[in-house]
N, C-alpha and C positions, 0 to 999 in steps of 0.2 A: 504494500500500500504506500503510495506517495502522497505527499501533501502539497497542494498547489495553493499559493497565496495570491489573492487578488488585492491590489493596492490602488485605491482611488486617490489621486492627488488634487481633487477638487475641493474648494472650500464650501461648496453647496451640494445639495441633493438634486442632481440633475442628470444630464445626458451621460457624463463620464462615469458616474457611479453605476448607472444601469448598464452601460456598455461593459464595464468590468464584470458585473454580476452575470451578464449574458455569456461572457467568455468563460466564467467559472462553471456555469451550467453545462456548457459544451465540454469542458475538461472533465467534469464528473461523469458525463455520459459515456466517456471512453472506457470506464470500468477500472477498478483497482486504484481509484483516486478519492481522496478526501480533500475538501476545499475549506479555506478560511478567507474571510473578507475583512479588510481593514480600510478605513477611510481616514483621511487627514482632516475631514470636516469637523470643526469644533475642537481640534487638538492644538495644543501650544507647541509649535515647532519653531524654535528660535534659530537665527542665523549663526553659522560658524564665525567666530571672531578672529580665527587664526592666532589665538593667544598662546597656543602650545601648552596649555595646562594638561592636555591629554598626553602630550609627549613627555612631560616632566613627571606627571603623577599617575598616568594610566587611566584617567577618567575625564569626562567632559565637565567643564565648569558649569554648564547649564543643567538645571534640574527641571526638565520638562517632559513632554510626551515622546520625544524623538527616540529615547533609549528603548522604550517598549516596542515601538514600531520596528526599529532596527533588529531587536531580538527576534521578533516574529519572522523577519526576513532571513535571519541566520538559521532559523528552524525549518524553513521550507525547502522542498526539493525543486520546486519551480515557482516562478513569480511572474504574474501578469501585472504590468504597471500601466495605469491609465492617467492621462492628464488632460484638462481642458487646454485649449490653445490660448496663450496670453502673448500678444505681440509677436506672433509667429514662433513661439517657444513654449516651454512648460510653465506651470503655475509657480508662483513664488514659494508656496508651501512645499511643493515637491523639490524645488531647487535647494531649499534650506535643508530638507531631509537628506538629499544626496550629499551635500557638503558636509553634513555631520558624520558621515562615514569615516572621516578623518580620525575621529576619536577612537576608532577600532582598528587603526592601521596595524598594530602589532599582531592582532589575530588575522587580519586580512592578508598579511604578507607571510604568514607561517607556511611551512611545508608539510603536507600539501595545503594549498590555499583552500579555505573553507567554502568559497563560492565557485571553485573550479568545476564542480560536478553539478552545479545548479543551472537550470534552464531559465532564460528570461525572454519575455515577449512584451511588446509595446502597443498601446492604443492611444490615439489622440482624438479628442472630440472638439470640433470647431464650429463656431456659429455661422461660418460661410463655407461653401464647398471647397474653395481653394484658399483657406485662411491661414495656412501654415502647419497643417497636420503632419506633413512629411518632415519638416524641421523639428517639430516636437517629438515625433517618433524617433528620429535620429538621435536626439539628445538623450532620450531614455535608453536607447540601445548602446550609446556610447558609455553611459553609466554602467550598464551591465558588463560591457567589455572591460571597463576600468577595474571592476571587481573580479575579473577573471571568469565571468559566467559564459555559458554557451548561449548566444543570442539566436533566436529564430524569427522568421517573418510570418506572414500569413499565407493565404492560398495563392493560386495562379492569378497573376495580374494585380494582386494586392501587395506584392513585393515585401517591403520591410515591416509592415504591421497593419493594424486596423486603423483606417482613416474614416472617422465618423463625422457626418454632417448633421448637426443638431438643429440648424436654422435658429439657434438661440431660443429654442422653445422651452428650455429648462426641464425637459422630460425625455424619456425614451420613447421613440415612435418607430417601430420596426417597418411600418409601411412607408414612412417618410424617406428612409434611406436603406433600401435593401442591400446595396453593395457594402455600406458601412457595417450593417448588421452581420453580413457574411464574414467580413474581415475580422470583426471582434470575435466571432465564434471560432474561426480558423486559428487565430492566435492561441486561444485556450486549448483547442484540440492539439495543436502541434507542441505546445509546452508540455501538456500532460503525457502525450505519447513518447516524447523523447525522454522525459523524466522517468517513465516506466522502463524504457530501454536501459538507461543508465543505472537504475536500481538493480535490474537483473544482472548487469555487468558481465556479459558472456565472455569477455576477454580476460577478466581479472586484473586489468590494468588500472592504475590510479592516476587520475588527472591532477596535474600540478599547476 
């Protein structure tokens, strides 16, 4: 059994959250999968100050909700990360969370790297059809690669991830954007299937 974590980087309950949940439903449908959903909505995620407190003392100077979210990501076998599109990029909340991974550098750079056998996928939800979803998805995938994860895309013609067009309706509407719905589902499916293959580890090799 593998655990797939769905992370919504949106500060509100809207299209991004539902897209991530739809991705998790598809992941669970593959079988042999349990899912966990985490949202940054309502959470206190403060920005990294690059104060190096973590370097000197091994812990972050902030006492907020970031540590719990990062712990959940450490515990997952696969992670689907979704973000609303802000200025053709990811949300500020999600960017702050990504930056806070610096506080766990000692673990992240251990041998073997703890994220080296984790699978990551990305979904971006934009208020316009070509509002920057590709750039937001690429930022998420770059984060995954920085942590040593195995990044996957979506289905044929969806390429790097799920590109969802919400028309800024603030809700999930499957009929409004069938291609975006398919992309979100394919991301969850591919993350789950590859996580299961890695769990079985037919070669016995350790990823580093």
